C-alpha positions in Angstrom: -98.1 8.2 -43.8 -94.7 9.5 -45.1 -91.7 11.1 -43.6 -92.6 14.5 -45.2 -95.7 15.3 -43.0 -93.7 14.2 -39.8 -90.7 16.2 -40.8 -92.9 19.3 -41.3 -94.7 18.7 -38.1 -91.4 18.5 -36.2 -90.2 21.7 -37.7 -93.3 23.4 -36.6 -92.9 22.1 -33.0 -89.4 23.1 -33.0 -90.2 26.6 -34.0 -93.1 27.1 -31.6 -93.1 30.3 -29.5 -96.7 30.2 -28.3 -95.8 30.5 -24.5 -92.4 32.3 -25.1 -93.4 35.1 -22.6 -93.7 32.6 -19.9 -90.3 30.8 -20.4 -87.3 32.2 -18.4 -84.7 30.8 -20.8 -86.9 31.4 -23.8 -88.4 28.7 -26.1 -86.5 25.6 -27.0 -88.9 22.7 -27.8 -87.3 19.3 -27.4 -88.8 16.4 -29.3 -87.5 13.3 -31.1 -89.7 11.2 -33.4 -89.5 8.8 -36.4 -92.2 7.2 -38.4 -91.1 3.8 -37.6 -90.6 4.4 -33.8 -91.8 1.5 -31.8 -91.6 3.1 -28.3 -92.9 6.5 -27.2 -91.7 8.1 -24.0 -93.9 10.8 -22.7 -92.3 12.6 -19.8 -92.7 15.9 -18.0 -90.6 18.7 -19.5 -87.0 19.5 -20.1 -84.6 20.6 -17.3 -81.9 23.2 -17.7 -79.4 20.6 -18.9 -81.6 19.4 -21.6 -82.6 23.0 -22.5 -78.8 23.6 -22.9 -78.0 20.7 -25.1 -81.2 20.4 -27.0 -81.1 16.6 -26.4 -83.9 14.8 -24.6 -83.1 13.1 -21.2 -79.6 14.3 -21.5 -79.0 14.5 -17.9 -78.7 12.2 -14.7 -82.6 11.5 -14.9 -82.0 10.2 -18.5 -79.2 8.0 -17.4 -81.5 6.4 -14.8 -84.4 6.1 -17.3 -82.0 4.3 -19.7 -80.9 2.0 -17.0 -84.5 1.3 -15.9 -85.5 0.3 -19.6 -82.3 -1.5 -20.6 -81.8 0.9 -23.6 -78.3 1.9 -24.6 -77.8 5.5 -25.7 -77.6 4.6 -29.4 -81.0 2.9 -29.4 -82.4 5.5 -27.0 -81.6 8.3 -29.4 -82.5 6.6 -32.6 -85.8 8.4 -33.6 -86.8 5.5 -35.7 -87.0 3.2 -32.6 -87.7 5.6 -29.8 -89.8 8.9 -29.9 -89.7 11.4 -27.2 -92.6 13.6 -26.5 -92.8 15.5 -23.2 -95.9 17.0 -21.7 -94.2 20.4 -22.0 -91.7 20.7 -24.8 -89.7 23.6 -23.2 -88.0 24.2 -19.9 -90.8 25.9 -17.7 -88.6 27.5 -15.1 -88.5 27.0 -11.4 -91.2 27.1 -8.8 -90.2 29.9 -6.3 -89.0 28.2 -3.1 -91.4 30.1 -1.0 -94.2 28.3 -2.9 -92.9 24.8 -3.2 -90.5 24.5 -0.3 -87.8 23.3 -2.6 -87.6 25.6 -5.7 -88.0 22.6 -8.0 -89.0 22.8 -11.7 -92.4 24.3 -12.5 -95.0 22.0 -14.0 -95.0 21.5 -17.9 -96.7 24.4 -19.6 -100.5 23.6 -20.4 -100.3 24.9 -24.0 -98.0 22.2 -25.5 -100.0 19.0 -25.1 -103.3 20.2 -26.5 -101.6 21.9 -29.4 -99.0 19.2 -30.4 -99.7 15.6 -29.0 -102.5 14.6 -31.1 -100.9 15.6 -34.4 -97.6 14.0 -33.3 -99.1 10.8 -32.1 -101.1 10.5 -35.4 -97.7 10.4 -37.2 -96.4 7.7 -34.9 -98.6 4.8 -36.1 -95.8 2.2 -35.5 -95.6 2.7 -31.7 -96.3 -0.4 -29.7 -95.4 0.7 -26.2 -95.9 4.1 -24.5 -93.9 4.9 -21.3 -95.8 7.4 -19.1 -93.0 8.8 -17.1 -94.3 10.8 -14.1 -97.6 12.1 -12.7 -98.4 14.6 -15.5 -98.1 12.1 -18.3 -100.1 9.5 -16.4 -102.9 12.1 -15.5 -103.2 12.9 -19.2 -102.9 9.4 -20.7 -104.2 7.1 -17.9 -107.1 9.0 -16.4 -109.5 7.1 -14.1 -110.2 6.8 -10.4 -107.9 8.9 -8.4 -104.7 6.8 -7.5 -101.3 7.8 -6.3 -98.3 7.6 -8.6 -97.0 4.7 -6.6 -100.4 2.8 -7.1 -100.2 3.4 -10.8 -96.6 2.2 -11.0 -97.4 -0.9 -9.0 -100.1 -1.7 -11.3 -97.9 -1.3 -14.4 -98.5 -4.1 -16.9 -102.0 -4.9 -15.6 -103.7 -2.2 -17.7 -103.6 -1.5 -21.5 -100.7 -3.5 -22.8 -99.5 -0.5 -24.7 -99.1 1.7 -21.6 -96.5 1.5 -18.9 -96.4 3.9 -15.9 -93.1 5.0 -14.3 -92.0 7.4 -11.7 -90.0 10.3 -12.8 -86.3 9.2 -12.7 -85.1 12.3 -10.8 -82.7 11.9 -7.9 -85.8 11.6 -5.6 -86.7 8.3 -7.3 -83.7 6.6 -5.4 -85.4 7.4 -2.2 -88.7 6.2 -3.5 -87.1 2.9 -4.8 -85.8 2.3 -1.3 -89.1 2.5 0.1 -90.7 0.4 -2.7 -88.4 -2.4 -3.3 -91.0 -4.2 -5.5 -90.2 -1.6 -8.3 -86.8 -3.1 -8.9 -87.7 -6.5 -8.2 -90.8 -6.8 -10.1 -91.5 -3.9 -12.3 -88.3 -3.2 -13.9 -87.8 -6.9 -15.3 -91.3 -6.6 -16.8 -90.5 -3.1 -18.2 -87.3 -4.3 -19.8 -89.1 -7.4 -21.4 -91.9 -5.1 -22.8 -89.2 -2.7 -24.2 -87.4 -5.6 -26.0 -90.6 -6.9 -27.3 -91.8 -3.7 -28.6 -88.4 -3.1 -30.4 -88.3 -6.7 -31.9 -91.7 -6.4 -33.4 
């Protein structure tokens, strides 16, 4: 496994226009990866701030995720340490308020993961810990009996050692954390320990 195949693959991902007709701001695939990356973060899809900057998790949700993991920005954005692979690589637009009640972001486009995840993961052979951030990543990579996101997160660390389930770190997570104080007390220390262990290996 060399840098050349990975670099070529990243180039193809960043040039992808498969679902361009469905993207209100046009395609701008967001991805970060290096062959030596020890941690893989699988999130949902970029928001408008990330679409504008082209930098993964470059928004308040990213600040919260870095706080949860204990990673500083330098480490978080080092592709040879941390890879970033969302379920949908481009900003998917908004769900109409009349349909969602809130007008939040639409789900990740379904074309991305089947097209790009397997080839990209094949180039990330050094990954020791995968963070499944939000329900879409968990449904794809931790399937099984139907459970809630809260149940999955509470069970973090009890399943495969290489997978760690987290809620999406949007502003709504602060409300969720107040309702589930065990997350900050029990899950976050375990998460930070596993992140340190993965990076030290």
